[in-house]
N, C-alpha and C positions, 0 to 999 in steps of 0.2 A: 504493499499500501504505500508505503513510506517512499520508495523509487519511483512509482507510476506518478505520485505527487513532485517529486523533485523533477523529471523526465517532463510534466506537463507546465512544471515552473519553469525552466528550462529552454522551452519552446515560446513561452510569453514573454520571459525577462531574463537573462541569464543573470543578471546582478539581483533580482530575487532567489534564484535558486542557491547562488553561493550563501546567500543570507540564513536560508533555509538547512543546508545543507551544515551551517557552520553553527548552529544549535546544538548539534547532537556530536560532531564529528572534531577531533582532536590536530591543533595545530600542530605542523610538521616538525616545528622545533621543540624539543621538550621540555627549554625553559622556559618559552613564553607562555607553552601551553599549562606550566605547573603554576605560574604567574595567574593564569587566566583561573583554572580551579580554585586557588587560595582567592581569590577575588570574589569569586562565584560564592562561595559559601559564606561570607560577609553582608551579601546583601540577599536583604528580605524580597521575595515575591511579593508585587502590589495586588495580585489576585488571591494568592494563598496568604499572605500574610502572617504564617504561621513558621513557613519554609523558607529556608535560602532557595533563589533560583536554582542550585546548582541539583536539587530535590525535586523539585519541583517540575511538573507535567502540562501547567496550565501555558495555553499558546504565546503569553507574554513573558514568562521567563523564559519560553524558546528563544525569543526574539531578543531580549535581553541578552541572553549568553550569545546569542551572535552577533549583539553587537560587543562585547565584549572580549569576544576572539577577533571580532575585527579591528578594533582600537589598538589591540596589542600584538595583533599582527603585522599594524603600519607602524610599530614602533613607540605608542602609547606607553608610559608608565602604568602600571596597576593603583597610584596614587591619583596620576593624573584623569585616568577613567573612573575613580571614585569619585571623585572632585565633581567630573561632567554627569554621572548618575545622580549625585546629590542635588548637582544645579537644576537637573532634569525634572525628579522625581522629588525632592523634598527629604531633609535630614531624616525621614523615617525607614525609608528604604536601608539605611543602615543598621546590621545589629550592635553598632559602638558609636550612636548619634555623638557630636560632638556637643559641651556644655554652651548651651546658649540662652537666649529668654524663651525661646519656645520649650525648651528641652529639660531645663533645669528640674520642672517637679518629675520627669524621669529617672534622674538622679537623685532629686530628694527622698523621694515615695519611700525607698528599701530603710533608710535611717530614722526617717520619720514615724513610720510604721515600727519598729524595733522599739524606740523609744515609748511609743503607745504601750508596744506588749510587756515593757520592764515595768512602768508606772503600774499596768493595771495587775502585772502579779504581785510586787511590793505589796499594795494595798489588799490584794486579798490575801498574803501572808500575813499582815500585820491585823486584819480580820480573825483569823483565826488563834492569834495569839490572846 
């Protein structure tokens, strides 16, 4: 089925066929493929939201894998590709979002919840005495 789709895409537009093939095809340079795969594991699928694009079967994840491989193949560094993806899709796309005005609650939430848990536990122990 994938081969037939690839042939149809190649007949319609060779550029589309290359993008579709890069979604699940490794780059010929093992170092660049390793960089691409490492980056794919840190980028969140915008459709699945809980999965990295390396694990997702969603069409948008395949397109993003293709874009990453295409840009790394062209010589961009993983950091440049990550910055481009964040600019295009927003900070949420990264499993490690930068600390900023919109993301500070994500970073502060674990500490706030831990503090609340400690306060509840201490008050609970005090009542039992």
